[in-house]
C-alpha positions in Angstrom: 4.2 -9.0 -37.9 8.2 -9.2 -36.3 8.7 -12.2 -37.9 7.5 -11.7 -41.4 9.6 -8.4 -41.9 12.6 -10.3 -40.6 12.1 -12.5 -43.2 11.0 -9.9 -45.9 14.5 -8.0 -44.9 16.4 -10.7 -45.3 15.4 -12.2 -48.2 15.6 -8.4 -49.7 19.0 -7.8 -48.6 20.0 -11.4 -49.7 20.1 -9.7 -53.5 20.8 -6.0 -53.0 24.1 -4.8 -53.8 26.7 -3.9 -51.7 25.6 -5.8 -48.1 27.4 -6.1 -45.2 25.9 -9.6 -44.1 28.2 -9.0 -40.8 26.2 -6.1 -39.5 24.4 -6.9 -36.0 20.7 -6.1 -35.9 20.1 -5.2 -32.5 16.2 -5.8 -31.0 14.2 -2.8 -29.7 11.3 -4.4 -27.1 8.3 -2.5 -26.1 6.5 -3.8 -23.7 5.5 -0.8 -21.7 2.5 0.7 -22.7 0.9 2.5 -19.0 -2.9 3.3 -19.0 -2.3 7.4 -18.9 -0.3 7.2 -21.5 2.2 10.1 -19.8 5.4 10.1 -19.1 6.7 13.4 -16.4 9.7 16.0 -18.1 12.1 15.5 -15.7 12.2 11.4 -16.4 13.9 12.2 -20.0 14.7 15.6 -20.6 16.6 18.9 -19.5 15.1 21.7 -20.7 12.3 23.2 -22.9 11.5 26.3 -25.3 9.0 27.2 -27.9 9.2 28.4 -31.0 7.2 31.0 -32.8 7.9 31.0 -36.4 7.6 34.3 -37.2 4.3 35.1 -39.4 4.0 37.1 -42.7 3.4 37.9 -46.1 6.8 36.3 -47.6 7.2 33.4 -44.4 3.6 32.0 -44.2 3.4 28.3 -44.1 1.1 26.1 -45.4 1.9 22.4 -43.9 5.1 21.4 -42.5 6.8 18.2 -44.7 10.4 18.3 -43.3 12.3 20.0 -40.4 15.9 20.8 -40.5 17.7 22.1 -37.5 21.6 23.1 -38.8 24.0 26.0 -37.4 21.6 27.4 -35.8 19.6 27.8 -38.0 15.5 26.1 -38.8 14.6 24.7 -42.4 11.3 24.2 -43.0 10.0 22.2 -46.6 6.5 23.2 -47.1 5.1 21.0 -50.6 1.6 23.4 -49.9 4.0 26.5 -51.2 6.5 24.5 -52.8 9.0 26.8 -50.9 12.0 26.1 -48.0 11.4 28.4 -45.3 14.6 29.8 -43.7 14.3 30.9 -39.7 17.0 31.8 -37.0 16.7 29.4 -34.1 15.0 31.8 -32.2 12.1 31.4 -35.6 13.1 35.1 -37.0 12.4 34.9 -41.0 15.3 35.5 -43.1 14.8 34.0 -46.8 13.2 31.3 -48.7 13.6 29.1 -51.4 10.3 29.5 -53.8 11.8 29.1 -57.4 8.6 28.9 -59.1 9.2 27.9 -63.4 10.9 26.5 -66.1 14.5 28.3 -66.4 17.5 26.8 -65.1 17.6 27.4 -61.1 13.7 26.9 -61.1 11.4 24.5 -60.4 7.4 23.7 -61.0 7.3 21.5 -58.0 9.6 20.5 -54.9 8.9 17.0 -53.2 12.0 17.2 -50.6 15.4 19.1 -49.9 18.8 18.2 -47.8 21.1 19.7 -46.2 24.7 19.3 -47.3 27.0 20.2 -44.0 30.1 19.6 -45.4 29.7 21.7 -48.8 27.3 24.1 -46.9 24.5 24.2 -49.3 20.7 23.1 -49.7 19.9 20.6 -52.3 16.4 20.6 -53.1 14.7 18.1 -55.1 12.4 18.8 -57.4 9.9 16.5 -59.1 8.2 18.4 -62.0 11.0 18.4 -63.7 13.3 15.6 -62.3 16.7 17.5 -61.1 18.3 18.6 -57.9 19.2 22.2 -57.4 22.0 23.8 -55.2 21.5 26.4 -53.3 23.4 27.8 -50.1 22.4 27.8 -47.0 20.8 31.3 -47.1 18.6 30.3 -50.3 21.1 31.6 -52.9 20.9 29.6 -56.6 24.1 27.5 -57.2 24.1 24.8 -60.0 21.4 22.2 -61.0 21.7 18.6 -61.8 19.6 16.5 -63.7 17.7 13.2 -62.1 16.1 10.5 -64.0 14.2 9.2 -61.1 11.2 10.2 -58.8 12.1 9.7 -55.0 9.7 10.7 -51.9 12.6 11.6 -49.9 16.2 12.2 -50.6 19.1 12.8 -47.5 23.0 13.7 -47.5 24.7 11.1 -44.5 27.8 11.9 -45.8 29.8 14.4 -48.6 29.0 13.5 -52.4 26.3 11.0 -51.1 22.5 11.5 -51.9 20.5 8.8 -49.7 17.2 8.5 -51.6 13.6 6.6 -51.2 12.7 5.6 -54.5 9.4 5.0 -56.4 10.2 3.6 -59.7 12.4 0.4 -60.2 13.5 -2.4 -59.2 15.0 -1.5 -55.7 13.3 0.2 -52.4 16.3 3.0 -52.1 19.3 4.6 -54.5 22.2 6.4 -53.3 24.1 8.6 -55.8 27.1 9.8 -56.0 27.4 13.7 -56.9 30.5 13.4 -58.1 30.2 10.7 -60.3 26.9 10.2 -60.9 27.3 6.6 -60.6 23.7 5.0 -58.9 23.6 2.0 -56.3 20.4 0.5 -55.7 19.6 -1.4 -52.1 16.9 -3.2 -51.1 15.1 -5.4 -53.7 11.5 -4.8 -53.5 8.4 -7.1 -52.6 5.2 -7.6 -51.8 4.6 -5.6 -49.1 6.3 -2.5 -50.2 4.6 -2.4 -53.5 1.5 -2.6 -51.4 2.6 0.4 -49.2 3.9 2.1 -52.7 1.4 4.7 -52.5 0.6 5.0 -48.5 3.0 6.4 -46.6 3.7 8.3 -42.7 3.4 12.5 -43.0 6.9 12.4 -41.9 10.1 12.3 -43.5 11.4 8.5 -44.0 15.0 9.2 -43.7 15.9 11.3 -40.9 20.0 12.2 -39.7 20.6 12.3 -36.1 24.1 10.4 -35.2 23.6 8.4 -37.6 21.2 8.2 -40.5 18.2 5.8 -40.3 15.8 4.9 -43.0 12.1 3.9 -41.7 9.3 2.3 -44.0 5.8 2.5 -43.1 5.0 -1.2 -42.7 8.2 -2.4 -41.7 10.0 -3.1 -38.0 13.2 -2.9 -39.0 15.3 0.3 -38.7 17.7 0.9 -41.3 20.8 3.0 -40.8 23.2 4.7 -43.6 27.1 3.2 -42.7 30.3 2.8 -44.7 28.5 3.3 -48.1 26.0 0.7 -46.8 22.6 0.3 -46.3 22.4 -2.3 -43.4 19.2 -3.1 -40.6 19.9 -1.7 -37.6 17.3 -2.2 -35.3 14.1 -4.3 -35.2 11.1 -2.8 -33.1 9.2 -6.0 -31.0 6.2 -4.6 -29.7 5.6 -7.7 -27.4 1.2 -8.3 -27.4 1.2 -5.6 -29.3 2.8 -6.5 -32.6 0.6 -6.7 -35.9 -0.2 -10.7 -36.1 1.4 -12.3 -39.3 -2.3 -13.4 -40.4 -2.9 -10.0 -41.0 0.0 -10.2 -44.0 -1.8 -13.4 -45.0 -4.8 -12.2 -45.7 -6.0 -10.3 -49.7 -5.7 -6.9 -47.7 -5.3 -3.2 -48.9 -2.3 -1.4 -47.6 -5.5 1.0 -46.2 -7.1 -2.1 -44.7 -3.9 -3.0 -43.0 -3.8 0.3 -41.9 -6.9 0.7 -40.0 -6.6 -2.5 -38.3 -3.4 -1.5 -37.0 -5.0 1.3 -35.3 -8.0 0.0 -34.4 -6.5 -2.1 -32.4 -3.3 -0.2 -31.2 -0.8 -2.4 -32.6 3.0 -1.3 -32.7 2.9 -0.1 -36.7 3.6 2.7 -38.6 6.8 3.6 -37.1 8.4 6.7 -38.1 10.5 9.8 -36.8 13.5 7.6 -35.8 16.4 9.4 -34.0 19.2 8.7 -32.3 20.9 10.7 -29.5 24.1 9.7 -26.8 21.3 8.2 -24.5 18.3 7.3 -26.0 16.4 6.2 -29.3 13.2 8.1 -29.9 10.1 7.0 -32.7 6.7 7.1 -32.9 4.0 4.5 -34.4 0.2 4.1 -34.4 -1.2 7.1 -33.9 1.2 9.7 -32.7 2.3 7.4 -30.0 5.8 7.9 -29.0 8.6 5.9 -27.7 11.7 6.6 -25.7 14.3 3.6 -25.6 17.0 4.6 -22.2 20.4 2.6 -23.9 21.9 2.5 -20.4 19.0 0.9 -18.8 18.2 -0.7 -22.1 14.4 -0.4 -21.7 11.7 1.3 -23.7 8.8 3.4 -22.7 5.5 4.1 -25.1 3.4 7.3 -24.2 1.4 9.8 -26.0 1.9 13.1 -23.5 5.0 14.3 -21.9 3.8 16.5 -18.6 6.4 19.5 -18.1 4.9 21.1 -14.6 8.4 23.2 -14.9 6.1 25.4 -17.4 3.4 23.9 -18.4 4.5 23.4 -22.0 3.8 19.9 -22.5 4.6 17.8 -25.3 3.0 15.4 -28.0 2.9 14.7 -31.6 6.6 14.3 -32.3 8.0 15.2 -35.4 11.4 13.8 -36.4 13.9 16.8 -37.5 17.4 16.3 -38.9 19.9 17.5 -37.2 23.1 16.1 -34.9 21.7 17.5 -31.5 19.6 16.2 -28.5 16.5 17.5 -29.5 12.9 16.4 -29.7 10.0 18.5 -31.9 6.5 18.8 -31.8 4.6 21.0 -33.9 1.8 23.2 -32.7 -0.7 25.0 -35.1 -1.2 28.6 -33.2 -4.8 28.1 -32.8 -4.2 25.8 -30.3 -0.9 26.9 -28.9 -3.1 29.9 -27.8 -6.5 27.5 -26.1 -3.9 26.4 -24.2 -2.8 29.4 -23.3 -6.4 30.4 -22.9 -6.7 27.6 -19.8 -3.5 28.4 -18.2 -5.1 32.2 -18.3 -7.7 31.1 -16.2 -6.0 29.7 -13.3 -3.7 32.6 -11.3 -1.7 29.6 -10.1 -1.3 28.0 -13.7 0.2 31.5 -15.5 2.3 32.4 -13.1 4.3 29.2 -14.0 4.5 30.4 -17.6 7.6 32.3 -18.9 7.4 35.8 -19.7 8.9 34.8 -23.3 5.8 32.3 -23.6 3.1 34.9 -22.9 4.6 37.3 -25.3 4.4 35.0 -27.8 0.5 34.4 -27.0 0.6 38.0 -26.9 1.6 38.7 -30.7 0.2 35.1 -32.4 -3.0 35.1 -34.0 -5.1 31.8 -34.5 -4.0 31.8 -38.5 -0.3 32.5 -37.7 2.7 30.4 -38.3 2.8 26.9 -36.6 4.6 27.2 -33.0 7.3 24.1 -32.5 7.5 22.8 -29.1 11.3 21.9 -28.3 12.3 19.5 -25.6 16.4 18.4 -25.4 17.2 15.3 -23.9 19.3 14.0 -20.7 
């Protein structure tokens, strides 16, 4: 798989706009696949906390499609209700963007949103109709701008630059200057991108951490936005777990390729890529997590983080936007309460649970909003 993806990336970039050909692609080798797929909390993390997103008639979440943590607030995209919910760092509901209609400042459906840190505003991408709507950080309407294209994901890596995953046209990505309205395309479409055009992960393809990174479900190459360019940054090599090149040589659909990869536990469907001061972290396949230590230059793959400090374990990584050292997992309230019931059956285990988490368990109902498990990397 890796050889093919590298060739595709190189061929695509040969004809793309404004390519930095001097960019160095670093290889991340993942060859540690422990049989128990468990790693201990102390190895990579400093602290953990649980955030219960307040549940009310105004804040009821249908689904989580993006998480942004900015200025001690948590922003949640919910396409099911066409809303962007705003909570404080402790999960208390503040407000939401939910402006359904056909007039100025309103929309029928939204696909994504991004936080403009320098402008201190929220940009919502409406796909019904195609436009960009500007709001204050607490959700008040400011202005709007028409768009010519439909985009799966958006992000704002630097001031006045809108980075997009493009669903139409000849190139996969566009960078739109929000001042001049100029658009530049990057990464020419090819057989694989067309094959996976309507087949993607449940997670955002563009995430901002220490830098802004872009992943595609069919590729082992991680791209980044840097100095007004989109360039390859990392290539993930899963060694014996690489998806064989022969799979791509067959006349298979995207679903058939995906199913073969999941059946054989190949290193495929990379998403949730984030970078912190000391680590790279991402997921692949069926919720497997990889942490790469920059210091040791080693990568470890696992499915579950065991936390003996407070028994709040971690799985199912959900990559978020935010220039911080956090990793986030979402957990349905019913499953969180089920785990608490297991601990209650053991006086020794229940004694380890912090009081504030016991209080969360007491207040939650099975149909309450999801709970966020937030770990801080060392």
